[in-house]
Steps between C-alpha positions, in 0.01 A plus 500: 500500500876435473463451126317832471771676698775356284312599188454857621861527606609371162279764335322238298327555166192720515230612254701820444841525341752587769861605458747533784817710526818322403741787457423530130481840338172652384600431141548129562206290384531286814469791743181568699486849353494363146182309591343818643591711199367245251164453672181690438477541877732389780566560867861540611620504859738793549527455877395191696608602850408766754704673769859369531512384136526133590764301308587812300152526350352837410205621703140492385436589136323353197473603136227409253637468147260569215600428139868515591476822702516546879157660539417498873712477813357404838717633785865603480700351785881531524676329208194489276615761248833323452309179430273680253812613315640145514171385350551732205202720580490837326413732788330766288241245382344462844136606513414468870651455845277336761609551861348271762614693807776727624736268685860542378528145362225592252597853388872561556589475131229742387714818497776321310262369235350845440847658487600241240188580297586870510860439389370286212284790385155357562253743346160365604309467829524196727208375707581429864241350733516460876301505824343781696670592826424500869653636821807277456557508124466770233278446200676424171474863383651641818772234491598605148495866601737423788732341245473734202325817615678835525574427867549126449802274507561538124371849414688500168247238384199723575387491135368151572216667691430766237216394271633735231829308480524247219622239748289522811326264739128444468424420863199294600424447868282206608282524810577215739222563752248268332551136408397506137635461148604831345547540124835671442575528128471336161821486298425366154360151574614497864251582776654590836306493826595532866370374833602613851664230711578493876869552581529649846519880505607529137220577252551226242365386166481181301486533121337297227587517130258342253608459138393307195482145628683545832477654846768566760444607861770650721375446854766720661598490864187408691376308802253305285209584728274693260234259364425740211843444348404154376236651272749754367751228411242243388622253238826685432735315268793604720479618860817646651496461879755642740636229728746668732445270796550133579231274647676538838456880516161505671634703795716735293388868485495486120224238517259778594550676167595230247339160464648173617544235227189300587290819503640590159410154376144544623486838329622348174246218524219750555594690184505193278827622349645261244858560605670661801846653509644554848717810510631760750708212639706583806796370700711636783880485506649158570513425871225739604278306744188668358573368149254211543215749482563589135394324185835402350610325818313187383364501145341156536307604811385819327370313196340225710311754713355675195421172323318368805204719394577614143527226239577693183838561337753658733854633459746718688599820322855571388647819358461536122272195476262541205145366486346512154132588527392520137652335194799594294510820301639577156583859597 
């Protein structure tokens, strides 16, 4: 077990090509972004933390690169747009935004991204997908209206909600009342589907993207208690799990809404995923007595708890890390 932990901590060689941030520019052939841009398909971590932006990380966000373009973004936590720019992504090339749920650490950068797109003169629609609402949370359409509607926070951006505008949002709301896979969209060779996941009062979604020769599942914030999720994520090449808590956090209130490491490991094992990336990593300020409850307080304990039941490849996410999913491109 100690050898496995050391290997995971050292981010040992895996069946996929992985590049990690080293301060290099996007134009540098040694940078993680260069690997993403040169691949036929790649996953890049834009934000690997959650609330409190542990260690200066951005909050939850991921981008799927396709043939050198940033095609799909999953969630837009604080700091994610800045990291997309650092990664050299051309914002107007985005095809879809997938929102898991409406907690601030997953959507705070959304208005800024859309404002940037408008300034850059985007002239085509943008698909945005998100959950239905309940008594505690608005549905994705109502949320966007509260931001950009005539009576919203940014009424000068109301054209985003006008289907006659060249740049407008094509909004798709996903019902979260039934535990089942929901087809979302097909973008060229990419098939997107969603699945509701339990996350306290917040209606929440996991997403799956299937492409030519690869599959990626973004599990989102979830308790890990829905047995149907394993079928949704079955045999994924990469499964992104959100590990906010430490193995010691059993009595913490967050443990009711987001899975403990061992539970996440069991979930990963049930899916048969080839590789797991632990993200949404959290830490409290130094000296806070509650810090032991969060995942970055003890990386070795976090990895050991997951590996006690999941025996596939495992790494901890870092901002701007690139995971090549499909070959190199000549684009």
